[in-house]
Every structure is written in C-alpha cells, then in structure tokens.
N, C-alpha and C positions, 0 to 999 in steps of 0.2 A: 463208744469212744473211750479210750483208757485215759485215766488222769494223769498228768506228768507231775513231776516232783517240785517243780519251782512254781510258786505263786506269780501271777502276772495281775498287774492293776490296769485297767483298760479304760480309756473315756471314749464314748461315743457322743459325738455332737451332731445332732439332726433334728431339724425343726419340725419335721413329719414325725409326730408322736408315734403313731401306729408302725411306721417303718422302723423307727428307732428302737422300739419294744422288740419288733422281730429280730433286729441284729444282736440285741442285748440277750434274748432268750436262747438264740442259737449259740452265741459265745459261752452262755453260761452251762451249756452242756458238759463243759470241762469244769468240775468242781473246783479246780485251780485257779479259773479266772475270776477276778473280782472286777466287776463292770459298773460303771457309772455313766447315767444318761443325761446330756444337758442338751437345750434347745436354743441356746444363742452362744455366740462367740464369747461374750462377756463372762457368762456363767462359767464356761471352760477356763479362761484366762484367770478368773478370780478363784479357780479350784486347783491350780497347777502346784500349790504348796503341799498338796497330798502325793505329789511325785508319782505320775502315771508312767507306766513302761512303755505305752503305745496310745496313740490318739487316732481315732477314726473321724476324719473332719467332713462334715458336708460344705460343699463349695459355696452354695446359695443359702446362705443364713439371713434372717430378717433384718439383723442389726449391723452387720457387716460381712464382707466377701471374705471367702476361705482363705485367699492369697494375703490378706491383711492379717488375718488371725495366725497363719503359718509364720509370717514375719516376726510377730511379737512372740510367739512361741520360740523360734529360733534365736532370738535375742538373748535370752536367759538361759535356754536349754537346747544348746546347738546340736547334742547327740540324740535327743528325743526323736523316736521315729514316729511320724505324722502319715497316714494314709488319707488321701483326698479322695472323697466320694462325690460324684457330680452326676446331676441328672441329664447333662449334654456331653455328646461326645465330640470335644473340641480339641484337635491334635495340637494346635499352637498353644492354648491355654494350658494342657498338660505337659508339653514340654517346658514351659516357662516355670510352672510348679515344681517340677523335677529339678530344674536348675536351681531353683530357690531353696531347695533342700528336702523336699518331700520324699518320702520313702517309696511311695508308689501311688497310682492314679487309677481309681476304678469308675466305670460308669455304672449307674443304677440300673440293674436289670435282675433276672430270676436268678442268676448264678453269682450275684455279688456277696451274699453271706457266706457262700463256700470260699469264694477267692479271699474274703476278709478272714475267715478262718484258717486257711492255709498261710497267709501272711502273718498272722498272729503267732501261728505255731512256728514260723521261721525265725520271727523276732526273738520267741521264748528260747529257742535253741542258742541263738547268739548270745543272748542274756546269760544262760547257763555256761557258755564257753568263756565269757568275760569274767564271770565270777570265779570258775576253775582256774582261768589264767592269773587272776589276782591271788588266789590261794596259793597257786604255785610260786608266784613271784614273793609272796609272803614267807613261804617255805624256803625258798632260795635265800632271802635275807637271813632267816636263822642259820641256815646251812653255812652261809658265808660269814657269821659272826666271826670276828678276829680269832678268837682262842679256839673256834671249831675248826678252823683250818690251818692256822699256823701254830704248831704245838711248841712249846718252850717257855721257860722262865729266865733265860740267861739275861744279863744287863743289856747286851747289844740287842737282844730281840725286844726288850721293854722299849728302848728308844724308837724302834721301828713302829710299835704299837702306838705309841705317843704321837708319831708323826702322822700315822693313819687316822688317828682320832681328830686332829686337826684337818686331815684332808676331806673327811666326810661333813665338816661343819660348814665348808665353803664350796665354792665352784671353781676353784683355782686349778690350774693345770698341774698335773702331778709327774714328775719324771722319777722314774724307778732304775736304780743302777744295781749291779751285782753281778756275781760270776754265774755262768750257765748252772742251772739246776737248783738256784737258790729259792726260785718260787714267785718270780715276778709277776707272773699272770694271775696267780691266786691272790697276790695283795692287791692288784688292780681290780679283780672281781670283788674282793671284800670291800674295797673302797666304795664301788658303784652300788653294791647290794645293800649298803647300809646309809647310802646317801639319800637325799629327797628325790633323786633319779631312779630309784630301785625298780619303779614299776615301768620304766622305759627300757629300751634295747641296750644291751651290752654287746658291742660288736668289735670282736679282736681281729687283727689282721698282722701277719708276720711278715715284715717288708723283705727279709732276706730270703724268704721262701717264693717270691714273686719276682720273675725277670723284669729288668728295668723299663722294657718296652710296654709291659702290662700294667705296671703299677699305677699309671694315671687313671687308665679305665677302671680299675678296681676300686680306686678311691672316689673318683667323680662320677664315674657310669659313662654312657654314651647313649645317642640317639640312633634310632634305625637307619642303616645307610650311611653312617658316619665313615665308614672304611669297610674295605672288603671283609665279608664275613659277619658285618653287623646286622644280621637279619631281623633282630628285635631290638627293642629298647632295653638298655641294662641300668638298673638303678645301683648307684656306687655305695661304697660303704658310709660315706659321710651321710647321704639321705637316709640309709637304713638306720643310722644311729641317731638320727634327728630327735631331740629330747632327752636322749640318754648319753652314752658314753662311748666313744672310740678309743680302743686300745691299739697303740701303734707299737709293736714290738719289735725289737732291733731296729729302731728308727736310725741309728747311725749308719745303716747300710743303703740308705737312700742316696742317688746321685744327686749332684749339685743342680741339674735342670729342675729335677722333681722337688727338690727343696725350695727353689724359687716359687713355683707353683703352690706348694704347700703352705708356704708363708703368706701368699696372697689372700688364700682361702681363710686361714686363721685370722688375717687382720680385717677383711672385708665381712667375714661371717656370712659369705654367700658364695655360690660356685655355678658354674654353667657346664653342663655335659658336654663331652666330646662331640662335635657335630651338630651342637644344639645353639640356640640363641637366647632360651629363656633362662632369666637369673633367679636361682633358688636360694631363699634365705635358709640358714640352718642355725640350730641352737644345738650345739654339740660339746661336751666336756671333753677334753683331750687327757688320756693318760698314756704317757710314752715310756719305753723301756730299753734298755741297751747293756750289754756286758762291757762296752768300750768307755773309756774316759771321754765323755763329749768336749769337755775344755781343751783336752790334748788333741782331738781330732780338729777342733777350730784352729789351734795353733798350726797344726800340719797343713791347713788348707783344705781338709776333706768336709768340713762342715760349716755352713754359713753361720757367720757370729750373730747376725739379727735374728735368725731362726733360732739358734741356741738361747737367747735370752727369752724369746717368746716360749720355748717349751720347758725351760728349767723349772719355772713354777715353784711348787713346793718338792724340794728333792727328798727322796727316800732311799737310803743306801742299805741294801740288804747284805748281812754278814755272811761270810762263808761259813759252812758247817764246822769247820775245824776251829773256828773261833767261839764256838757257842756252848763248850763245855759239857756238862751233863745233859743239854738239850738232846745230845746224841743218843743217850740211853733211853730218855723219855720218848724221842721219835722212834726208836727202834722198837719198843714196847707197843707203841701204837701201830706201827706197820704189822707187827706180828700178831697183833689182835684182829686187825682188819684182814689179813690174808688168811688166818685161820677161819675166821666167819665165811668168808668168801669160798673157801675150799671144803668147807665141812669138816674141819679138824678140830680136835680138842685144844683149848687154850694152851699155849706154851710158855714157859718162862726161861730167861737167860741166866745160865751160870755166871758165877762170878768170874771166872776166867774168859767167858764169852763176852761179858761186858768190859773186861779189861782189854780184850782184843778190838772191840769195836771202838774203844777210846784211844787207842793207838794209833789209828789209822788217819790219813790226811783228808780223804775224801776229795779228790780232785773234781768229781762229778756232783759233789755236795748232796743235799737232800734227796734228789732224784736217784743218784749211785745207792744212798743208804737204803732207799726204799727196794731197789732190785736185789742188794745183798741179802736183806732181811726176808725177802720173799723167797730167794733160793735157799736160805737157811731153814725156813719153817718146813720145807719140802724135804730137805736132806736130813733133818734131824729124825731120831726115833724117840717114840713115847712123847711125854709132854715137857721135854727139856731140851733148849737150844744151847750146845757147848761150843767151846772155841773151835773144834775141829769142823763143825757144821758151817762156819762163817768163813768165806771166799771171797778174797779181794781180787778182782780181774782186772785191774789196770794193766795195760801192756808195757807202758814205760814209766818213768820217774813221776812223781807227783807234780802236777802243774805249778804248785806253789813253791818248790825247792829253791828257785833262784829269786823269788819276789824281794827278799830282804838281803843287804850286803852283810856278810859275816866273814868269819876266818875260814881258811882252807881246812882247819881240822873240823869245825863245825859242818862245812858241807860234807866232808867225808863221813861224820857221824850220821847226818840226814840220810845220806845214800845207803850206808850199811844197814842202819834201821829199817830203811824201806824194804831193802831185799830179805832181810830177816823176817819182816812181817809176811812178806809175799809168799815166802817158803815156810812159814810156820815154824820159824826158829831153826831150821835145818842148817847148821853150820857149814856143813860139807858142801851142799848145794850153793849156799850164799858165796863162799870162797870161790868155787868153780865159775859161778856167773860174774863175778868182780875180777878174776884173775889174778887172785892172791892166795897165799898159802893158809891153809885152814889153821896152822899154829899161830900165824900172825893174827888171824881172827880171833881165836881162843885167847890169846895174849890180851888183845884189846879188850875182850869181854872181861877177863880175870882183872885188869887194871882199872875197870869201870870206866872205860874211855867212851864205851857204848851204852 
C-alpha cells in the first residue's frame, strides 16, 4: 500500500484491547497514519487536545455509551469525522447516530478493518482538498490585494483605496458606483478577499443579465415542483453566498416588485425558497454596484427609497479613466507586459508619441477599453516598440462624456474637432470631410491655436 502525502492523526476508542490493536496495526500499514489507541470514552475526550483528524469509536464502552461520547465530541469539534463501530446491527441506533453527526456506522465483523481503511482514506482525501482549497483562497487574497488588481497612483484612486480599506475592516454593505468598465467587480472581489469572509464564497450576479421573471429564483432558489419545469430543488445565490459575500451588479436594473422582496430578505436576514415553507437563516455581506445614480433613480420613482438607504452603506465612487492622469500610462504598460507574456512576445515599450496619444483620448469604455486598445497595439507593433501608429481608437461615435459638463459652444466645437483629429490620426483632410467643413477653416483654427 503506497504512502500518501498528508499525515493523518487517528484515534481508535475500543475496550477490547486485542481488537483495538488489530485495527491500529492495520491502519499503521500506511506510515502516514499516526494512530492512538484508547479503551474508554473518558480517555478519548481527555486527549482531544491532540486534535485528531478522525475517530473510530466503539459504541459499547465500559464507562459511557458511544452516543454520549459522540455528543461531547461534536459540542467542541462539530466537523471532526467520527466513525461508530458496534458489536450489534441495530438499524434504529445507526440512524440515530448518523443524525447526531456520525460520519459512518460499522458493525464489527471480519471486513471492518478494510471498511475502516477505506473510510480513513476518503477522509484523508477530503482533508487534502480542504487544505488545497484554503491555500487557493489564501492565494486569492494575495491576488486581490488592492494594488495588485487596481493599478494607479492618482489622487482619485487613492481615495478609492482609503474607502476600500475601511470596507474590509467592517461588515457594512458597500455600494460601488462608476461608469461601465471602471472595474466595479474587481473592487468588490478585492474587498471580499481581504475581509474576514475571505475563505467563504464570493457569489456575483449581474441583475441586468437576468430576465425579471427569473431573478427571484436566481436569488432565492426554489423547491422541486414549485412551477412547471422545476424538476429539482435549486439553491439560490443568497444561500450559496451564506457566510460570504453576494455581489449584486447593476442593482438599479431590478424592478420594483423584486426590490420589495429583496428589502424583506435584507431586513429579516432570512428567506424562503419559491414553493417552499422552510425559513432559511442567512449571513451574507452585500456589495452592490451600478453605473446609474441611485439617488436620481429614487427621485424618478424607479428605485425604492427604503431599499436605497439599506444598500447605500459605505459608498465607493470609481473615477473614470479620463480623470486619472498618468494612471493611463501606468495601466497601459501593465497591460502591454501582461499581453506580451500571454502571447509569448518580447517585452514592448511605448514611445513618447504613443504615450502622448494614449493621454489625449477620453476612453468612454474606461479601463476595459484601454486594455483592448493595448492588446491590439502589442499585436500590431513591430519589434519591441509600440508607436503612435500602432494605437487605434475604435469608438464609433463621440465620446460619452462630451456633454457631461456645461460649457460654451466654442468649447464643444473644440472637443468635437479634437476627437475626430485623434480618431483619424491628425488627418486634417479626413477630419474636415467628416465634419463637413472646409479644410482651410480647420487649418486656420489649428494655426490660431483654437484647437
């Protein structure tokens, strides 16, 4: 029998010394098993400080019955696997012990040692999986360290980091706002994986991507037979996130009827699956996000005011990329390095003209758009240099922010002309043609430094 990698500490509680030694020696055929033999329930309980990974427990002990020992073990170590070994085949007793939390129930016979061997190996595999899962979750925490996922040093971003730092120190609901592409889900993940809930689930759901008639079953689940097509029970996102974090993206898209149901679940911290009667207690941290102004949606009557105050919590507003200054270059270099590694390319650097061109654009698609632009540029460029000509802006229309602030007609004209000059790489003839003005007019504006 080949030795496994992870050591396992096993307690055998058996008043028949000969039979106990038989089980002990059989399990010790695997050198990674560390086996302790006890003859009474008290000895077992007194040694629980040694933190066994599994206990084989005789039901008929001289000082106390196995069910009493099991109960005492489960009071302090509810997740510790306990296998009951009994000299009698009593179905009613076996069922009662399994309901009380026993891992399994074996009747003493010639095959018991082999069944115990198989059960111990299964427990070992589950232990290894838990260790691996904890390790992966720790790595996720490192991966989602703030500055590992959100690149930048601009003052607006430092304010975001400060808010995120406050968010991970408490269990408060977090509301994230910002334009599409600013990284709202990344911020939500960073908060979760740096919080005390990091080893519990992070469950994201995009409200806008789910039809109104299905969102209730997605969030709260349903019982088998609740409606036509409900062939099995479905566990909803709230239950899946129990102990962890539920991220509701684009929460402003939820209809008023569903908002009412969501409010009740948040207030009562409990839910009932569709078609069910069981009341399920939940412990879920909420992080919500939207690109809309929720306060304005309340004024318009599109969003419940009481739900708004429940969800507002700690607000974090993500700045658009155009307001983050040199973060644009820092991010571009990061994306270029990332894409070169992924595509097996030599590292590439941006020329001064390329950097100037990147800084001149408004990025209506924010960080997501910049990532796509840089990825294309790494492919289009020759050698290890990315020049201005390798950078292509693909926005079909005017930038989304062009009318965000009130200004003069002359300023609007300048913004529009600058946009098309950027789009056509400074080609005055093409820009004049697209805008329906004479090229001499455009040249004059450039000469007079109006643009």
